[in-house]
C-alpha positions in Angstrom: 0.0 0.0 0.0 1.3 3.5 -0.9 1.2 5.9 2.0 -1.0 8.8 1.1 0.5 11.0 3.8 3.9 10.6 2.1 2.3 11.9 -1.1 0.0 14.7 0.2 0.9 18.3 0.0 -1.6 20.7 1.5 -3.1 23.5 -0.5 -5.9 25.7 1.0 -8.1 27.1 -1.7 -11.7 28.3 -2.0 -12.7 26.5 -5.2 -14.5 23.2 -4.4 -15.1 21.4 -7.7 -15.8 17.8 -6.8 -15.9 14.9 -9.4 -15.5 11.2 -9.1 -13.9 8.3 -10.9 -14.9 6.9 -14.3 -12.5 9.0 -16.3 -9.8 7.6 -18.6 -6.3 6.6 -17.4 -3.7 8.5 -19.3 -0.4 7.1 -20.5 -0.5 3.6 -21.9 -1.8 3.1 -25.5 -3.0 0.3 -27.6 -5.3 -0.1 -30.7 -7.8 -2.7 -31.9 -9.3 -3.9 -35.1 -12.8 -3.8 -33.5 -15.2 -1.0 -34.5 -16.0 -0.2 -30.9 -14.4 -1.2 -27.6 -13.9 -0.2 -24.0 -11.7 -1.7 -21.2 -12.5 -0.7 -17.7 -10.9 -1.5 -14.3 -14.2 -2.3 -12.5 -12.8 -1.8 -8.9 -12.0 1.8 -9.5 -14.2 2.4 -12.5 -11.2 3.6 -14.5 -11.3 3.5 -18.3 -8.0 1.9 -19.5 -8.8 2.0 -23.2 -11.7 3.1 -25.4 -12.5 3.3 -29.1 -15.8 4.8 -30.2 -17.1 3.8 -26.8 -20.2 6.1 -27.0 -21.1 5.2 -30.5 -24.6 3.6 -30.7 -24.4 0.1 -32.1 -26.5 -3.1 -32.5 -25.9 -5.2 -29.5 -27.1 -8.6 -30.8 -27.2 -11.2 -28.0 -25.1 -9.0 -25.6 -28.6 -7.5 -24.9 -29.3 -10.6 -22.9 -27.1 -9.2 -20.1 -29.8 -6.6 -19.6 -32.5 -9.3 -19.6 -30.4 -11.2 -17.1 -30.1 -8.1 -14.9 -33.9 -7.7 -14.9 -34.4 -11.4 -14.0 -31.8 -11.2 -11.2 -33.5 -8.1 -9.8 -36.8 -9.9 -9.8 -35.2 -12.8 -7.9 -33.6 -10.5 -5.4 -37.0 -8.8 -4.8 -38.7 -12.2 -4.5 -41.0 -11.5 -7.4 -39.6 -14.7 -8.8 -37.8 -17.8 -7.5 -35.4 -20.2 -9.2 -37.9 -23.0 -8.7 -40.9 -21.2 -10.3 -42.0 -22.4 -13.7 -43.0 -20.2 -16.7 -45.1 -21.1 -19.7 -43.8 -21.3 -23.2 -45.8 -19.2 -25.7 -46.0 -19.8 -29.4 -44.0 -16.6 -29.9 -41.1 -17.9 -27.7 -41.3 -21.4 -29.4 -41.2 -20.0 -32.9 -38.4 -17.5 -32.4 -35.4 -17.9 -34.6 -31.6 -17.7 -34.0 -29.9 -19.5 -31.1 -32.1 -21.6 -29.0 -32.5 -23.6 -25.8 -35.2 -25.7 -27.7 -38.2 -25.1 -25.4 -41.4 -27.1 -25.9 -44.5 -25.3 -27.1 -47.1 -25.2 -24.3 -44.6 -26.5 -21.7 -43.6 -25.0 -18.4 -39.9 -24.5 -17.7 -38.1 -23.9 -14.4 -36.7 -20.4 -14.0 -33.2 -21.6 -13.3 -33.1 -23.7 -16.4 -34.3 -20.7 -18.4 -31.5 -18.6 -16.9 -28.9 -21.2 -18.0 -30.5 -21.5 -21.4 -30.3 -17.8 -21.9 -26.8 -17.2 -20.6 -25.0 -20.4 -21.5 -26.9 -21.4 -24.7 -27.8 -17.8 -25.7 -31.3 -19.0 -26.2 -33.6 -16.5 -27.7 -36.5 -18.7 -26.8 -35.5 -18.8 -23.1 -35.1 -15.0 -23.1 -38.6 -14.5 -24.4 -40.1 -16.9 -21.9 -38.5 -15.0 -19.1 -39.5 -11.7 -20.6 -43.1 -12.7 -21.0 -43.2 -14.2 -17.5 -42.0 -11.0 -15.9 -43.5 -8.4 -18.2 -46.6 -10.0 -19.6 -45.3 -9.5 -23.1 -41.8 -9.2 -24.6 -42.6 -5.6 -25.8 -43.7 -4.5 -22.3 -40.6 -6.2 -20.8 -38.4 -4.4 -23.3 -39.8 -1.0 -22.2 -38.9 -1.9 -18.6 -35.4 -2.9 -19.8 -34.9 0.6 -21.3 -36.3 2.3 -18.1 -33.9 0.3 -15.9 -31.0 0.9 -18.2 -31.5 4.6 -18.1 -31.7 4.5 -14.3 -28.3 2.8 -14.3 -26.9 5.6 -16.3 -27.0 3.9 -19.7 -27.9 7.0 -21.7 -27.2 5.6 -25.1 -29.3 2.5 -24.9 -32.8 1.5 -26.1 -34.3 -2.0 -26.1 -37.2 -3.2 -28.1 -36.8 -6.9 -27.4 -35.3 -9.3 -24.8 -32.9 -11.1 -27.2 -31.0 -8.5 -29.2 -32.8 -9.5 -32.4 -31.9 -6.9 -35.0 -34.0 -3.7 -35.0 -33.0 -0.2 -35.9 -34.4 1.1 -32.6 -32.6 -1.5 -30.5 -29.1 -0.3 -29.6 -26.6 0.4 -26.9 -22.9 1.5 -26.7 -19.8 -0.1 -25.3 -19.7 2.3 -22.4 -23.3 1.6 -21.5 -22.7 -2.2 -21.7 -19.7 -1.9 -19.5 -21.8 0.0 -17.0 -24.4 -2.8 -17.1 -21.8 -5.5 -16.7 -20.3 -3.8 -13.7 -23.7 -3.3 -12.1 -24.7 -7.0 -12.7 -21.4 -8.4 -11.3 -21.4 -6.2 -8.2 -25.1 -6.2 -7.5 -25.8 -9.9 -8.0 -22.8 -11.9 -6.9 -25.1 -14.8 -5.9 -26.3 -15.2 -9.5 -23.2 -14.2 -11.4 -21.8 -17.8 -11.3 -24.2 -18.8 -14.2 -22.0 -16.7 -16.5 -19.0 -18.8 -15.9 -20.7 -22.2 -16.5 -19.2 -23.8 -19.7 -22.1 -26.0 -20.7 -25.7 -26.8 -20.1 -27.8 -29.8 -21.2 -31.5 -29.4 -21.6 -33.7 -32.4 -22.7 -30.6 -34.2 -23.8 -29.2 -31.4 -26.0 -25.8 -30.2 -24.7 -24.6 -26.8 -25.7 -21.4 -25.1 -24.7 -21.0 -21.5 -23.5 -20.2 -19.4 -26.5 -17.7 -17.2 -24.6 -14.4 -18.3 -26.0 -12.4 -16.8 -23.1 -13.9 -19.1 -20.5 -11.8 -21.9 -22.0 -8.5 -20.0 -21.6 -6.7 -19.9 -18.3 -6.9 -16.1 -17.9 -9.4 -15.5 -15.1 -12.4 -14.8 -17.3 -15.8 -15.6 -15.6 -18.4 -14.0 -17.9 -20.4 -12.5 -19.6 -21.9 -12.8 -23.1 -21.1 -13.0 -26.8 -23.1 -11.5 -29.6 -23.2 -11.6 -33.4 -25.3 -10.3 -36.3 -24.3 -9.6 -39.9 -24.6 -5.9 -39.3 -23.0 -5.7 -35.8 -20.2 -8.2 -36.5 -18.8 -10.3 -33.7 -19.0 -8.9 -30.1 -18.2 -9.9 -26.6 -18.7 -8.6 -23.0 -16.0 -10.2 -20.9 -14.9 -9.8 -17.4 -11.7 -11.2 -15.8 -10.6 -11.4 -12.1 -7.0 -11.7 -11.0 -5.6 -11.1 -7.5 -8.7 -9.1 -6.5 -8.6 -6.9 -9.6 -11.5 -7.1 -12.1 -11.4 -5.8 -15.7 -14.4 -5.5 -17.9 -14.1 -5.4 -21.7 -16.9 -4.7 -24.2 -15.9 -5.1 -27.8 -17.9 -5.2 -31.0 -17.6 -5.1 -34.8 -15.0 -7.9 -35.0 -14.7 -9.7 -38.4 -14.6 -13.3 -37.4 -15.2 -15.7 -34.5 -11.5 -16.2 -34.2 -10.9 -12.5 -33.9 -13.6 -12.5 -31.1 -11.4 -15.0 -29.3 -8.0 -13.5 -29.8 -8.6 -9.7 -29.7 -10.4 -9.6 -26.4 -7.7 -11.8 -24.8 -5.0 -9.5 -26.1 -6.7 -6.4 -24.7 -7.4 -8.0 -21.3 -3.8 -9.2 -21.0 -2.6 -5.7 -21.8 -4.8 -4.2 -19.2 -3.5 -6.4 -16.4 0.1 -6.0 -17.5 0.3 -2.3 -18.1 -1.9 -1.0 -15.2 -1.8 -1.6 -11.5 -4.2 -0.6 -8.7 -2.6 1.5 -5.9 -4.4 1.7 -2.5 -3.7 5.1 -1.0 -6.2 5.0 1.8 -8.1 2.2 3.5 -11.8 2.6 4.2 -12.3 4.9 7.1 -8.6 5.9 7.3 -8.2 9.6 8.1 -6.3 11.9 5.7 -5.7 14.9 8.0 -7.4 17.1 10.6 -8.7 20.4 9.4 -9.0 23.5 11.7 -12.5 24.6 12.7 -13.6 28.1 13.4 -16.0 28.7 16.4 -16.4 25.0 17.0 -16.5 23.0 20.2 -13.6 21.1 18.9 -10.5 22.8 17.3 -10.4 20.6 14.3 -12.2 17.8 12.5 -10.9 14.5 10.8 -11.2 14.5 7.0 -11.7 11.1 5.3 -12.6 9.8 1.9 -15.4 7.6 3.2 -14.8 4.5 1.2 -11.0 4.6 1.1 -9.0 5.5 -2.0 -7.6 3.3 -4.7 -6.4 4.5 -8.1 -5.6 2.5 -11.2 -2.7 3.9 -13.4 0.0 2.8 -15.7 3.3 2.0 -14.0 5.1 4.9 -15.6 2.5 7.3 -14.3 3.0 6.0 -10.7 6.5 7.4 -10.6 5.3 11.0 -10.6 2.2 10.5 -8.5 1.2 13.5 -6.4 -1.7 13.9 -4.0 -2.7 17.4 -3.0 -5.3 18.2 -0.3 -7.4 21.2 -0.9 -9.9 22.8 1.6 -11.1 26.2 2.6 -10.0 26.6 6.2 -10.8 27.2 8.9 -14.1 25.4 8.4 -17.0 27.3 10.0 -18.9 25.4 12.7 -21.3 23.6 12.9 -20.0 20.7 10.9 -22.1 17.6 10.3 -20.6 14.1 9.9 -20.5 13.3 6.2 -20.4 16.9 5.2 -18.0 17.7 2.3 -15.0 19.6 3.7 -12.4 19.5 0.9 -11.0 17.3 -1.8 -7.9 15.3 -2.8 -6.4 16.1 -6.2 -4.4 13.2 -7.7 -2.0 14.1 -10.5 0.9 12.4 -12.3 2.6 12.9 -15.7 0.3 11.7 -18.5 -2.4 10.8 -15.9 -5.9 12.3 -16.1 -6.3 14.4 -12.9 -8.7 12.8 -10.4 -10.5 14.7 -7.7 -12.0 12.9 -4.7 -14.2 14.5 -2.0 -13.2 14.7 1.6 -15.9 14.4 4.2 -16.0 15.1 7.9 -15.6 12.0 10.1 -17.6 13.5 13.0 -19.9 16.2 14.1 -18.5 19.5 15.5 -21.1 21.7 17.3 -20.9 25.4 17.2 -19.6 27.2 20.4 -22.2 29.0 22.5 -22.5 32.7 22.7 -19.7 33.3 25.3 -17.4 30.8 23.6 -17.8 32.6 20.3 -17.2 35.9 22.1 -14.0 34.5 23.6 -12.8 33.1 20.3 -13.4 36.4 18.6 -11.4 38.3 21.3 -8.6 35.8 20.9 -8.6 36.3 17.2 -8.6 40.1 17.6 -5.6 40.0 19.9 -3.5 37.1 18.5 -4.7 37.1 14.8 -5.5 33.4 14.7 -8.4 31.2 15.9 -8.2 30.0 19.5 -7.1 26.4 19.9 
């Protein structure tokens, strides 16, 4: 762990512009033959590489990650259980493309449908789940779009549960990375389905179409996609030594390219970037002076700790500056923003992280304020 106190220099300023993570890392570079791509360090939400990441694109079967998110949410909220069975409509049975091979008029267990959708990429399984939750695939797709927008997926619109081609059905690599991160972190109890390599339903065994699951590189999800217009795509996530990377890539020319190009980008991300923990959760940064408070100062913390992801060459020039407008006027409420840390390095996109008060500091009473004012008038500094 890098000691943040060894890096911090104090700068007391009045401007308090506070932003979070999710901005690109700076120095290392790479390219890809894909039309669109984004590689993200999921732990710090740092973009390591992007290419046309906000370009709207057909998502093909990668859309099923959104369908899975909706199903997992229903399971979490107990609107559905894994043991429930759902009916197979003629619409689901007749659907084309990849299939689980459901039986017309039958009822299928939800857990089997989840595996059929994720592992076998079954369009039929996806529609059965959509109709079971939304009443119709169209109604479910509207809910998919609403939920996507609530997650911050501003460049996404869904008109079906499968990714079947439609000019009004689209997303972007950035949006799909947001979705993948939300699914992995929100539903760890269900994410294991994405890592399963095969599923047999009614004697028909099909393998997971994610080619990276069969390579020893820590990949544990999520979903492939392909249409003639979109090309070959993949949402992949890999976990190594506690670090998780998420890659979304689309517009590749062949299945082999879908196997090789994502592997190359993920390996590059793990090799060229490292995560540096500057502060553990709850660890104090410094104590800031307080004016007219019942305590002379207050502990400033980041709340959830502080870890940054950066290229190795950027780390050599890492600098952390604390900025706050001091003394802070009492009263101060625990959790109140009291300053910020500014993280800089050569070639690194500047990060700013809010500092919050770790405790309450009440305001002095009338006579205490009077004494503090007199002390300031005589000695020119706040009373300690």
